[in-house]
C-alpha positions in Angstrom: -77.8 -11.4 70.9 -77.6 -7.7 68.8 -74.6 -6.7 70.8 -72.7 -10.0 69.2 -74.2 -9.2 65.8 -72.5 -5.8 65.9 -69.2 -7.4 66.9 -69.2 -9.4 64.3 -69.8 -6.8 61.6 -67.2 -4.4 63.3 -64.6 -7.3 63.3 -65.5 -8.1 59.4 -65.4 -4.4 58.5 -61.7 -4.3 60.3 -60.4 -7.4 58.3 -61.8 -5.6 54.9 -60.2 -2.3 55.7 -57.0 -3.9 56.7 -57.0 -6.1 53.5 -57.4 -3.2 51.3 -54.8 -1.3 52.7 -52.2 -3.4 51.9 -50.7 -0.8 49.5 -50.3 1.4 52.7 -48.9 -1.6 54.6 -45.1 -2.2 55.0 -45.9 -5.4 56.8 -49.1 -7.0 55.2 -48.1 -10.4 57.0 -48.8 -8.8 60.3 -52.3 -7.6 58.8 -52.6 -11.6 58.2 -51.7 -12.6 61.7 -53.8 -10.3 63.1 -56.9 -11.9 61.2 -55.2 -15.2 62.4 -55.4 -13.9 66.1 -58.5 -13.0 65.7 -60.6 -16.2 64.7 -61.0 -18.8 61.6 -63.8 -16.6 60.7 -61.8 -13.3 60.3 -58.5 -14.9 58.8 -61.0 -17.1 56.3 -62.9 -13.8 55.2 -59.2 -12.1 54.3 -57.8 -15.6 52.5 -61.6 -15.5 50.4 -61.0 -11.8 49.6 -57.9 -13.3 47.9 -55.0 -12.8 50.5 -52.4 -15.2 50.3 -51.9 -17.0 54.0 -48.1 -17.0 53.0 -48.1 -12.9 51.8 -44.6 -11.4 53.3 -43.4 -8.2 54.1 -39.8 -6.7 52.3 -38.0 -9.2 54.6 -39.6 -12.1 53.2 -41.2 -12.8 56.6 -45.0 -14.6 56.9 -48.0 -14.5 59.4 -46.6 -17.7 60.4 -43.3 -16.8 61.0 -45.0 -14.0 63.2 -47.5 -16.2 65.0 -44.4 -18.7 65.2 -41.7 -15.6 66.8 -44.6 -14.3 69.1 -45.8 -18.2 70.5 -49.1 -17.9 69.5 -50.0 -21.0 69.6 -53.5 -20.6 68.3 -52.9 -18.5 65.4 -49.7 -21.1 64.1 -52.1 -23.9 63.8 -54.9 -22.1 62.3 -52.5 -20.7 59.6 -51.2 -24.3 59.5 -54.6 -25.7 58.8 -55.3 -22.9 56.3 -51.8 -24.0 54.0 -49.1 -21.8 55.1 -45.9 -23.1 54.4 -44.2 -24.6 57.0 -40.6 -24.5 55.8 -40.8 -20.9 53.9 -37.6 -19.2 54.6 -37.3 -15.3 55.3 -34.4 -13.1 53.7 -32.1 -14.4 56.0 -33.1 -17.9 55.7 -34.6 -18.3 59.0 -37.8 -20.5 59.2 -40.9 -20.8 61.8 -39.5 -22.9 63.3 -36.2 -21.4 64.0 -38.3 -18.3 65.1 -40.2 -20.3 68.0 -36.8 -21.7 69.1 -35.0 -19.4 69.4 -37.8 -17.2 71.8 -38.1 -20.9 73.6 -42.1 -21.3 72.5 -41.9 -25.3 73.2 -45.7 -25.9 72.1 -45.3 -24.0 68.7 -42.6 -26.0 67.8 -44.0 -29.1 68.7 -47.1 -28.3 66.6 -44.5 -26.9 63.9 -42.8 -30.1 63.7 -45.8 -32.4 63.4 -46.9 -30.0 60.4 -43.7 -31.2 58.4 -41.1 -27.9 59.3 -37.8 -29.3 59.0 -35.6 -29.6 61.8 -32.1 -29.6 59.6 -32.4 -26.6 58.0 -30.0 -23.8 58.2 -30.2 -19.9 58.5 -28.0 -18.3 56.4 -25.2 -18.2 59.5 -25.7 -21.8 59.3 -27.6 -22.3 62.6 -30.2 -24.5 62.7 -33.4 -24.7 65.2 -31.8 -26.4 67.6 -28.7 -24.3 67.8 -30.8 -21.3 68.6 -32.8 -23.0 71.2 -29.0 -24.2 73.0 -27.5 -20.8 72.8 -30.8 -18.5 74.3 -31.4 -21.6 77.2 -34.2 -22.6 76.8 -33.7 -25.9 77.5 -37.5 -27.8 77.1 -37.4 -26.5 73.5 -33.7 -27.5 72.7 -34.8 -31.4 74.4 -38.1 -31.4 71.6 -35.7 -30.3 68.7 -33.0 -32.9 69.5 -35.4 -35.7 69.9 -36.7 -34.7 66.1 -33.1 -34.2 65.0 -32.5 -37.6 66.2 -35.3 -39.5 64.4 -35.2 -37.7 61.2 -34.3 -39.6 58.4 -31.0 -39.5 56.4 -30.1 -40.0 53.1 -28.1 -42.5 51.9 -26.7 -40.8 49.0 -25.7 -37.6 50.1 -27.3 -34.2 48.8 -28.0 -33.9 44.8 -27.7 -31.3 42.8 -28.8 -30.6 39.2 -30.8 -33.0 37.0 -30.1 -35.7 39.2 -31.5 -33.9 42.2 -34.9 -32.6 40.4 -35.1 -36.1 39.2 -34.8 -37.8 42.5 -37.1 -34.8 44.5 -39.9 -35.5 41.8 -40.0 -39.6 42.4 -39.7 -39.1 46.3 -42.6 -37.0 45.5 -44.7 -39.5 43.6 -44.0 -41.6 46.2 -45.6 -39.9 49.0 -44.8 -37.1 51.7 -42.8 -39.8 53.8 -40.6 -40.6 51.1 -40.2 -36.7 50.1 -39.4 -35.7 53.6 -37.0 -38.5 54.1 -35.3 -37.6 51.1 -35.1 -33.9 51.9 -33.8 -34.7 55.3 -30.4 -35.7 53.6 -29.8 -32.2 52.0 -31.2 -32.5 48.8 -32.9 -29.3 48.1 -37.0 -29.4 47.1 -35.7 -26.7 44.0 -32.9 -28.7 42.9 -32.5 -28.0 38.9 -30.4 -28.9 36.2 -28.9 -26.2 34.0 -32.3 -24.8 32.5 -33.6 -24.2 35.8 -36.7 -26.7 35.5 -37.4 -27.5 39.3 -39.4 -30.6 40.2 -42.3 -28.2 41.0 -42.5 -27.5 37.4 -42.5 -31.0 36.1 -44.8 -32.2 37.8 -47.1 -29.2 37.0 -46.3 -29.9 33.3 -47.3 -33.4 33.5 -50.6 -32.7 35.3 -49.7 -34.3 38.7 -52.0 -32.6 41.0 -50.4 -34.2 44.1 -47.3 -33.7 43.9 -47.8 -30.0 42.9 -49.2 -29.7 46.3 -47.0 -32.2 48.2 -43.8 -30.5 46.8 -45.2 -26.7 47.7 -46.2 -27.9 51.2 -42.6 -28.9 51.6 -41.5 -25.7 50.7 -40.7 -25.7 46.5 -40.5 -22.2 45.2 -43.8 -21.3 43.1 -42.4 -18.8 41.6 -39.3 -20.3 40.3 -38.2 -19.9 36.8 -36.4 -21.5 34.4 -34.1 -20.2 32.0 -36.8 -19.3 29.7 -38.6 -17.4 32.3 -41.0 -20.1 32.5 -42.8 -20.5 36.0 -44.5 -23.6 37.2 -48.1 -21.8 37.0 -47.0 -20.9 33.3 -46.5 -24.9 32.9 -49.7 -25.6 33.8 -52.1 -23.1 32.4 -50.5 -24.1 29.2 -51.8 -27.1 29.8 -55.0 -26.9 30.6 -54.5 -28.1 34.3 -56.9 -25.7 36.2 -56.8 -27.6 39.5 -53.1 -27.0 39.5 -53.5 -23.5 38.5 -55.8 -23.1 41.5 -53.0 -25.0 43.9 -50.1 -22.6 42.4 -52.2 -19.6 43.0 -53.1 -20.5 46.3 -49.4 -21.1 47.0 -48.5 -17.5 46.2 -47.8 -17.8 42.4 -47.5 -14.4 40.8 -50.8 -14.7 37.7 -48.6 -11.8 35.4 -45.2 -13.1 35.7 -43.8 -12.9 32.4 -41.6 -15.2 30.1 -38.9 -14.5 28.1 -41.2 -14.1 25.4 -43.0 -11.8 27.5 -46.1 -14.0 27.8 -48.1 -14.8 31.1 -49.8 -17.7 32.3 -53.1 -16.1 30.9 -51.8 -15.9 27.7 -50.5 -19.4 27.6 -54.1 -20.6 28.4 -56.1 -18.6 25.9 -53.6 -19.3 23.3 -54.2 -23.2 23.7 -58.4 -22.3 24.3 -58.3 -23.8 28.0 -61.5 -21.6 29.1 -61.5 -22.8 32.6 -57.9 -21.9 33.1 -57.7 -18.8 31.5 -60.8 -17.9 34.1 -59.6 -19.1 37.1 -56.1 -17.0 36.1 -58.5 -14.0 35.8 -60.4 -14.6 38.7 -56.7 -14.1 40.5 -55.7 -11.0 39.0 -54.7 -12.2 35.8 -53.8 -9.6 33.0 -52.8 -10.2 29.2 
């Protein structure tokens, strides 16, 4: 019994030390991956300490991508359970699904697809997960992806851009996950925006629609995208006092200290409009004036 207690204490200490060492770690996503590989308790401790499940290295790689690349199914499932964005991309446009497909990790591919991984996405070289599996002769993996691609819903109106795309994405998000995924499968970006740069996520945050915000984030919306005034979805939600939306955005990696063109942060906006609970949530996430 004592041995187990000492082991748990040692593992907890290791997680705390790893978390505090992010500044010196060139690949912070690997620290999150190691915590996930160690089990739910270790990962939860790290997330409770304020580390984002989607923290990235300089190449944009997340712990989910790392776990998928290594074929660690248990870690992949745990990271997804804790809210990892399944369609997040690295600087080369690669997703966790593409990485798992490239290595022939069929079980991981199945788990990612079940969590909503978009089989139609392409990296900067124009390659899909299926192409990667086929190139590496991973027959079983390719078969799974081929079946998913064949079942993927198609858009009847084609890819939309600008204001039309942004509004269509938002309408699909209001309709529910199945409708949004079906629409995005047609090629429209979840971050489609008009000339002023306002995305569907920003509008959903401004309108206080928590369900739509959560769904858009789940489908890969960029939490830190800015409009032409430098405003983010977090600033929009903070300005109106939508505390639960602020928390959801922060959990998805929104920068609490980003500034708009007037030099204002989300915290300043919350304080200016006397949203005490919202301001407190931002301060707890490290927001400064």
